[in-house]
C-alpha positions in Angstrom: 10.4 10.1 -15.6 11.1 9.1 -12.1 8.6 7.3 -9.8 8.5 10.4 -7.6 7.9 12.8 -10.5 5.4 10.8 -12.1 3.2 10.4 -8.9 3.7 14.2 -8.5 2.1 14.7 -11.6 -0.5 11.9 -11.2 -1.7 13.4 -8.0 -4.0 16.1 -9.5 -6.2 13.4 -11.1 -5.5 10.4 -8.9 -8.8 10.4 -7.0 -10.8 11.3 -10.0 -9.7 9.2 -13.1 -11.1 5.9 -14.1 -8.7 3.2 -12.2 -10.1 -0.1 -11.6 -7.1 -1.2 -9.7 -7.5 1.7 -7.2 -11.3 1.0 -6.7 -10.8 -2.7 -6.2 -8.2 -1.9 -3.6 -10.4 0.1 -1.5 -12.9 -2.9 -1.6 -10.0 -5.5 -0.6 -8.8 -3.1 2.3 -12.1 -2.7 4.0 -13.2 -6.3 3.3 -10.0 -7.6 4.7 -9.2 -5.1 7.7 -12.8 -4.8 9.0 -12.2 -8.2 10.4 -9.1 -6.9 12.6 -9.0 -4.4 15.7 -6.3 -1.9 15.5 -5.7 1.6 17.1 -2.0 2.7 15.9 -1.4 2.5 12.1 1.4 3.2 9.8 0.4 3.5 6.2 3.1 3.0 3.5 2.5 4.7 0.4 -0.5 6.6 1.6 -0.9 8.8 -1.4 -3.7 11.1 -1.2 -5.3 9.3 1.6 -7.7 7.3 -0.2 -7.7 4.5 2.4 -6.8 6.7 5.5 -10.4 7.9 5.8 -11.5 4.4 6.3 -8.8 3.5 8.6 -9.5 6.5 10.9 -12.9 5.0 11.6 -11.0 2.3 13.7 -7.8 3.8 14.4 -6.7 6.4 17.1 -3.5 7.3 15.5 -2.2 7.0 11.9 1.1 7.9 10.4 1.1 8.0 6.7 4.3 7.9 4.7 4.8 8.7 1.1 7.6 10.1 -1.0 5.4 12.2 -3.3 5.0 15.9 -1.9 2.1 16.4 -4.3 0.0 13.2 -3.3 0.6 14.4 0.5 -0.5 17.8 -0.4 -4.0 16.5 -1.5 -4.1 14.1 1.6 -3.7 17.1 3.8 -6.2 19.0 2.1 -8.7 16.2 2.3 -8.0 15.0 5.8 -7.7 17.5 8.5 -7.7 15.4 11.7 -5.2 15.6 14.7 -5.0 12.0 14.8 -3.4 11.8 11.5 0.4 12.8 10.5 1.6 12.7 7.1 5.2 12.5 6.5 7.3 12.9 3.3 9.4 9.8 3.4 11.5 7.3 1.3 10.5 3.8 2.8 13.3 2.1 1.3 15.4 4.0 4.1 15.0 3.5 7.8 11.5 4.6 8.9 11.6 7.6 11.4 9.1 6.0 13.6 9.6 4.7 17.2 9.8 0.6 17.2 6.9 -1.2 18.3 4.6 1.8 17.4 1.8 0.2 15.4 -0.6 -2.8 15.7 -1.3 -2.5 12.0 1.1 -1.4 9.0 -0.6 -1.2 5.4 1.0 -1.3 2.0 -1.5 -0.5 -0.8 -0.2 -0.8 -4.4 3.1 0.4 -3.2 5.6 -2.5 -3.1 5.4 -2.7 -7.0 7.9 0.3 -6.9 10.0 -1.1 -4.3 12.9 -3.4 -5.6 14.1 -4.8 -2.1 11.1 -6.4 -0.3 13.5 -7.7 2.5 14.1 -4.3 3.8 10.5 -3.3 4.0 9.5 -6.6 6.0 12.6 -5.9 8.1 11.3 -2.4 9.2 7.8 -3.6 9.5 8.8 -6.3 12.0 10.6 -3.6 13.9 7.8 -1.0 14.0 5.0 -3.6 14.8 3.9 -4.3 18.3 3.9 -8.0 19.2 1.0 -9.6 17.6 0.7 -6.7 15.2 -0.4 -7.2 11.6 1.2 -6.3 8.2 -1.4 -5.8 5.5 -0.4 -6.0 1.9 -2.7 -5.3 -1.2 -0.9 -5.3 -4.5 -1.1 -5.7 -8.3 -1.2 -9.6 -8.5 2.0 -10.8 -10.3 -0.1 -12.7 -12.9 -1.4 -9.3 -13.9 2.1 -8.0 -14.1 3.1 -10.9 -16.2 0.5 -10.1 -18.6 2.1 -6.7 -19.1 0.0 -4.5 -16.7 1.5 -1.7 -14.7 0.6 1.7 -13.0 -0.2 4.1 -15.4 -2.0 7.3 -16.2 -2.9 9.7 -19.0 -1.1 13.1 -19.2 -1.2 16.1 -21.4 1.6 14.4 -23.2 0.3 10.9 -23.4 0.2 7.8 -21.3 2.7 7.7 -18.5 3.8 4.1 -17.4 5.7 4.0 -14.1 8.8 1.9 -13.3 7.7 -1.1 -11.5 9.2 -4.4 -10.2 7.5 -7.6 -10.4 7.3 -9.7 -7.2 6.4 -13.3 -7.4 4.2 -14.6 -4.6 7.2 -16.6 -3.1 9.0 -13.3 -2.8 6.5 -12.0 -0.4 6.4 -15.4 1.5 10.2 -15.7 1.7 10.7 -12.2 2.8 8.2 -12.5 5.5 9.6 -16.0 6.6 13.0 -14.4 6.8 11.8 -11.8 9.3 9.8 -14.2 11.4 6.3 -13.1 10.1 3.6 -15.8 10.2 1.1 -15.7 7.1 -2.5 -15.5 8.3 -4.4 -14.8 5.0 -3.8 -14.5 1.3 -6.5 -13.8 -1.1 -6.8 -13.1 -4.9 -9.4 -10.5 -5.9 -11.1 -10.4 -9.6 -12.6 -7.5 -11.2 -15.9 -9.6 -11.8 -17.6 -12.3 -9.8 -16.5 -14.7 -12.4 -12.9 -16.0 -11.6 -12.3 -17.3 -15.0 -9.9 -14.5 -15.6 -6.5 -13.3 -14.3 -6.9 -11.8 -10.9 -6.3 -8.0 -10.4 -4.9 -7.8 -6.9 -3.5 -10.0 -4.3 -3.6 -9.4 -0.5 -1.6 -11.0 2.3 -2.1 -10.6 6.2 1.1 -11.3 8.1 1.1 -11.5 11.8 4.4 -10.6 14.0 
């Protein structure tokens, strides 16, 4: 099953099924981005808008990009606000957004489905205003090394999505290649104890 078809199938239950990764990602996003000011946002892989609602508390304009029509349908049902535009888009192709539009770009649990990080960083640099920030929250590669990946239960059993493992050095090298400066890197755990494999990793890069 293609990634697009998988997310279309997952959309109906994405917000309601038990998902530790999704819940921790919300915490990571709020904890990290509460420290930053932003008014214009590009949300990569916005999905059902799980983070859009919080971003709207600070942003004046949000463009949410996702290639799953069913995920976007859920987002549009949930969020009816003229300050948000949801677009069906393949982020592995040039983004149909004016250059230097955003002072924040977010990517949550999306880049594991993207093979070429260089293209994403290149587009992000173009679309960010000077001093804008690129926030990334992803499944930690250590978690991927242990066999963890995006998956959900369907009527026909477990559906595991196609993913790519990106080592920490890949993020840092792509960022450096396109002149981003690393501002923050954090690892996030399921419990307060850190004697385990971290579930998520987050980055803040600055243009």
